[in-house]
C-alpha positions in Angstrom: 0.0 0.0 0.0 1.5 3.3 -1.0 2.7 5.4 1.9 0.4 8.4 1.9 -2.8 6.4 1.8 -1.4 3.9 4.4 -0.6 6.8 6.8 -4.0 8.3 6.2 -5.7 5.1 7.1 -3.6 4.5 10.2 -4.1 8.1 11.3 -7.9 7.9 10.9 -8.0 4.5 12.7 -5.8 6.0 15.5 -8.1 9.0 16.0 -11.3 6.9 15.8 -10.0 4.3 18.2 -8.8 6.9 20.7 -12.0 8.9 20.5 -14.1 5.8 21.0 -12.1 4.4 24.0 -11.9 7.8 25.7 -15.7 8.4 25.4 -16.4 4.9 26.6 -14.1 4.9 29.7 -15.2 8.4 30.7 -18.8 7.2 30.7 -17.9 3.9 32.4 -15.8 5.5 35.2 -18.3 8.2 35.8 -21.0 5.5 36.1 -18.9 3.5 38.6 -18.5 6.5 40.8 -22.2 7.3 40.6 -23.2 3.8 41.5 -20.6 3.1 44.3 -19.8 6.6 45.4 -16.2 5.4 45.7 -13.4 7.4 43.9 -10.5 6.3 46.0 -9.1 4.3 43.1 -8.8 7.3 40.8 -5.7 9.3 41.6 -3.4 11.8 40.0 -1.0 9.4 38.4 2.6 10.4 38.7 1.5 14.0 39.4 0.6 14.6 35.7 -2.1 17.0 36.6 -1.6 20.4 38.3 -4.9 20.2 40.2 -5.7 17.0 42.1 -9.5 16.5 42.0 -11.9 13.7 41.2 -12.9 15.2 37.8 -9.3 15.6 36.6 -8.3 12.2 37.9 -11.2 10.5 36.2 -10.3 12.1 32.9 -6.7 11.2 33.4 -7.5 7.5 34.1 -9.9 7.5 31.1 -7.1 8.8 28.8 -4.6 6.3 30.0 -7.1 3.4 29.6 -8.0 4.7 26.1 -4.3 4.7 25.1 -3.8 1.2 26.5 -6.8 -0.2 24.6 -5.9 1.7 21.4 -2.5 0.1 21.1 -3.8 -3.5 20.6 -6.3 -2.1 18.1 -3.5 -0.8 15.9 -0.9 -3.5 16.5 -3.3 -6.5 15.8 -3.9 -7.3 12.2 -5.5 -10.1 10.1 -2.1 -11.7 9.7 -1.4 -11.8 13.5 -5.0 -13.0 14.3 -4.8 -15.6 11.5 -1.9 -17.5 13.0 -2.8 -17.0 16.7 -4.8 -19.7 18.5 -8.2 -18.6 19.7 -7.4 -20.0 23.2 -4.3 -17.9 23.4 -6.2 -14.8 22.4 -8.9 -15.4 25.1 -6.2 -16.1 27.7 -4.3 -13.0 26.7 -7.3 -10.8 27.1 -8.1 -12.4 30.5 -4.6 -11.7 31.8 -4.5 -8.2 30.3 -7.8 -7.1 31.9 -6.7 -8.6 35.3 -3.3 -6.8 35.1 -4.9 -3.5 34.3 -7.3 -3.8 37.2 -4.5 -4.7 39.6 -2.3 -1.9 38.4 -5.1 0.6 39.1 -5.5 -0.8 42.6 -1.7 -0.8 43.1 -1.2 2.8 42.0 -4.2 4.0 44.1 -2.5 2.6 47.2 0.9 4.1 46.3 0.3 7.6 45.2 3.9 8.7 45.9 5.7 5.8 44.2 8.4 6.8 41.8 9.3 5.4 38.4 12.6 4.2 39.8 10.8 2.1 42.4 8.7 0.5 39.6 11.8 -1.3 38.2 12.2 -3.4 41.4 9.9 -6.4 41.4 10.4 -7.1 45.2 9.3 -3.5 46.0 6.2 -3.9 43.9 5.2 -7.1 45.6 5.8 -5.7 49.0 3.7 -2.5 48.3 0.8 -4.3 46.7 -2.2 -3.8 49.1 -4.2 -6.7 50.5 -7.2 -7.2 48.3 -10.5 -6.4 50.0 -14.1 -6.9 49.0 -14.1 -3.4 47.5 -11.2 -4.3 45.3 -12.9 -7.5 44.1 -16.0 -5.6 43.2 -13.9 -3.2 41.2 -12.2 -6.0 39.4 -15.6 -7.6 38.5 -16.9 -4.2 37.3 -13.7 -3.6 35.3 -14.1 -7.0 33.5 -17.7 -6.2 32.7 -16.7 -2.8 31.3 -14.0 -4.4 29.1 -16.5 -6.9 27.7 -19.0 -4.1 27.0 -16.1 -2.1 25.4 -15.4 -4.9 23.0 -19.1 -5.5 22.3 -19.8 -1.9 21.4 -16.6 -1.7 19.4 -17.7 -4.7 17.4 -21.1 -3.1 16.7 -19.5 0.1 15.5 -17.4 -1.8 13.0 -20.3 -4.0 11.9 -23.0 -1.3 11.2 -21.1 2.0 11.4 -21.4 4.9 13.8 -24.4 6.5 11.9 -26.4 3.4 11.8 -25.5 2.7 15.5 -27.3 5.9 16.5 -30.4 4.8 14.6 -30.2 1.3 16.0 -29.8 2.6 19.6 -32.8 4.9 19.2 -34.9 2.3 17.4 -35.5 4.4 14.3 -34.2 1.7 12.0 -37.5 -0.3 12.6 -39.1 2.3 10.4 -37.7 2.1 6.8 -36.4 5.4 5.5 -35.5 6.6 2.0 -31.9 7.6 1.1 -30.2 8.4 -2.2 -26.8 6.6 -2.3 -24.1 5.5 -4.7 -23.2 1.8 -4.7 -20.3 -0.1 -6.1 -20.3 -3.9 -6.6 -16.7 -5.0 -6.8 -15.7 -8.6 -7.6 -12.5 -10.6 -8.1 -11.9 -11.8 -11.7 -11.7 -15.6 -12.3 -12.2 -16.3 -8.6 -13.5 -19.8 -9.2 -10.3 -20.7 -11.1 -8.1 -19.1 -8.5 -9.9 -20.9 -5.6 -9.5 -24.2 -7.4 -5.8 -23.5 -7.9 -5.0 -22.3 -4.4 -7.4 -24.5 -2.4 -10.1 -23.3 0.0 -7.7 -22.4 2.9 -5.1 -20.4 1.0 -7.8 -18.7 -1.1 -9.5 -17.6 2.1 -6.2 -16.0 3.2 -6.0 -14.3 -0.2 -9.5 -12.9 0.3 -8.5 -11.6 3.8 -5.5 -9.8 2.4 -7.6 -8.3 -0.4 -10.2 -7.0 2.0 -7.6 -5.5 4.2 -6.2 -3.6 1.2 -9.8 -2.6 0.3 -9.8 -0.4 3.4 -8.4 2.3 1.2 -11.9 3.1 -0.1 -12.5 4.8 3.3 -10.0 7.4 2.3 -12.5 8.4 -0.3 -15.5 8.4 2.1 -16.7 5.0 1.0 -18.2 2.5 3.5 -18.0 -1.3 2.9 -21.7 -2.3 3.3 -21.3 -6.1 2.8 -18.6 -8.6 1.9 -19.9 -11.1 -0.6 -17.5 -14.1 -0.9 -14.6 -12.7 -2.9 -16.2 -9.3 -3.5 -17.9 -6.5 -1.7 -20.6 -3.8 -1.9 -19.3 -0.3 -1.2 -21.6 2.6 -0.5 -21.4 6.4 -0.5 -23.9 9.1 0.5 -24.5 11.1 -2.6 -22.6 14.3 -1.7 -19.4 12.6 -0.6 -19.4 10.1 -3.4 -19.8 12.9 -6.0 -17.4 15.3 -4.4 -14.0 15.1 -6.2 -15.4 12.0 -8.0 -14.6 10.0 -4.9 -16.6 7.0 -6.0 -14.4 6.6 -9.1 -11.1 7.4 -7.4 -11.7 4.7 -4.8 -11.7 2.0 -7.4 -8.5 3.1 -9.1 -6.9 3.7 -5.7 -7.7 0.1 -4.7 -6.2 -1.1 -8.1 -3.1 0.9 -7.3 -2.7 -0.7 -3.9 -2.9 -4.2 -5.5 -0.4 -3.2 -8.1 2.0 -1.8 -5.5 1.8 -5.1 -3.6 1.9 -7.3 -6.6 5.3 -8.8 -5.6 4.0 -9.9 -2.2 0.8 -11.3 -3.7 2.8 -13.2 -6.4 5.3 -14.5 -3.9 2.6 -15.7 -1.4 -0.1 -16.9 -3.8 1.6 -17.2 -7.2 -0.7 -14.6 -8.8 -1.9 -11.0 -8.6 -5.7 -10.6 -8.2 -7.6 -8.4 -10.6 -11.0 -6.8 -10.0 -14.0 -5.5 -11.9 -16.7 -3.2 -10.6 -20.0 -1.6 -11.5 -21.3 1.7 -10.1 -24.8 3.2 -10.0 -26.7 5.8 -8.0 -30.4 5.9 -6.9 -32.9 5.8 -4.0 -32.9 2.9 -1.6 -34.7 1.9 1.6 -32.7 1.6 4.8 -34.2 -0.7 7.4 -33.4 -3.2 10.1 -34.3 -6.8 9.3 -34.4 -10.1 11.1 -35.9 -11.2 14.4 -33.1 -13.1 16.2 -30.1 -12.2 14.0 -30.7 -8.6 13.0 -28.9 -6.6 10.4 -29.0 -3.3 8.6 -30.3 -3.7 5.1 -30.3 -1.6 2.0 -33.2 -2.6 -0.3 -34.3 -1.3 -3.7 -33.9 -1.5 -7.4 -30.7 0.5 -7.3 -28.8 -2.5 -5.8 -30.2 -4.8 -8.5 -29.2 -2.4 -11.2 -25.7 -2.0 -9.8 -25.2 -5.8 -9.7 -26.4 -6.1 -13.3 -23.9 -3.4 -14.4 -21.0 -5.2 -12.6 -22.0 -8.5 -14.3 -21.6 -6.8 -17.7 -17.8 -6.2 -17.2 -16.9 -9.6 -18.5 -19.0 -9.2 -21.6 -17.5 -5.9 -22.5 -14.0 -6.8 -21.2 -13.9 -3.8 -18.9 -12.7 -3.2 -15.3 -15.1 -0.5 -14.4 -18.6 0.3 -15.7 -20.9 3.0 -14.5 -24.5 3.9 -15.2 -25.6 6.9 -17.3 -27.4 8.3 -14.3 -24.2 8.4 -12.3 -22.2 9.8 -15.2 -24.6 12.8 -15.4 -24.1 13.4 -11.7 -20.3 13.4 -11.8 -18.3 16.6 -11.5 -15.4 17.2 -13.8 -15.5 13.7 -15.4 -12.7 14.9 -17.7 -10.3 13.6 -15.0 -11.1 10.1 -16.4 -11.5 8.6 -19.9 -15.2 7.9 -20.0 -16.9 6.5 -23.1 -20.5 5.3 -23.7 -20.7 1.6 -24.4 -24.3 0.5 -24.8 -27.8 0.5 -23.4 -28.7 -2.6 -21.5 -32.1 -3.9 -20.6 -33.0 -5.0 -17.1 -35.5 -7.7 -16.1 -39.0 -6.3 -15.5 -38.0 -2.8 -16.9 -39.4 -1.4 -20.1 -36.6 1.1 -20.4 -32.9 0.3 -20.7 -30.1 2.0 -18.9 -27.0 3.5 -20.4 -23.6 2.2 -19.3 -20.2 3.9 -19.7 -16.7 2.4 -19.4 -14.2 4.3 -17.2 -10.4 4.3 -17.3 -7.7 6.5 -16.0 -6.2 9.0 -18.5 -2.6 8.4 -19.2 -0.5 11.2 -17.9 1.6 12.8 -20.6 5.3 12.8 -19.8 7.0 16.1 -19.9 9.8 16.3 -22.4 13.0 17.8 -21.1 14.3 20.7 -23.0 17.7 20.2 -24.5 20.2 22.8 -23.5 
């Protein structure tokens, strides 16, 4: 992945993770104080704050916990998780949460301890306070808070922050209309590749591809669904049209795959290629399911987008867009866009125009001879 986009993704993930964890732990610690009335465990760690009060101490502890929980979010990756046994990960989390709870108890009982003293294990053991019922209650609450932290984090990643608000307030039970841009993107010759690599290795390839696909978020795209070896990416109309983000996202993803072609070739013996279809229109947003609920986009727009993507093989193109989207684009001269054909859709009396899209080749500047 080329450097600028990789840094942009990492910076966005860092800010999002820190913001989430800080907000969560501020709410969780404030709730603990409200329920128990005990704030003896929240101190001014290492004298970092000028004013020692319960409010400042709570914010300080929330900030430290947010930082500690953000680091694993950034360090962990699909590759690390792929080769790590599930039992080890569960045990690691269990130990980590316990250590964090014990550290909070230890520091609250040793407000004046110095960094030099922390390097001596025998001193740490001697100064660890005897655990009381109050401490065990805190440890139990801390474990529950950590579980809730992971749960809400998973929900955010699953349905997005915007949909989480609607889900929390129950407004998703009532379908609403939105106008959005959709991209169906699919791996070329995936059946042949899966047969060549085998199911396990092909699954690893799909994981790596989807990790690289995160670059679409730099162009305000949101991955709505993963479909086998492909995905559905969505934009709200304004962000997708602005600077032609919906088109730039596809070519940026292609560029990522191209830049990592040596790694793909070395690991899988091939470089995956992709085709995509884009369309814009009104859809219905609603919550579906009784026991296993999900956020669903319904409407003819999705069917049309899927149909456009399926025409890529017939016309031997990597990217096709609808005429409706083409008319909505701003400054389409950034790309080489040509009308291809008018296709008919099932159940529709009128056809839809499709256009092929490619990047314009940059002209190399000739050096003037002296």
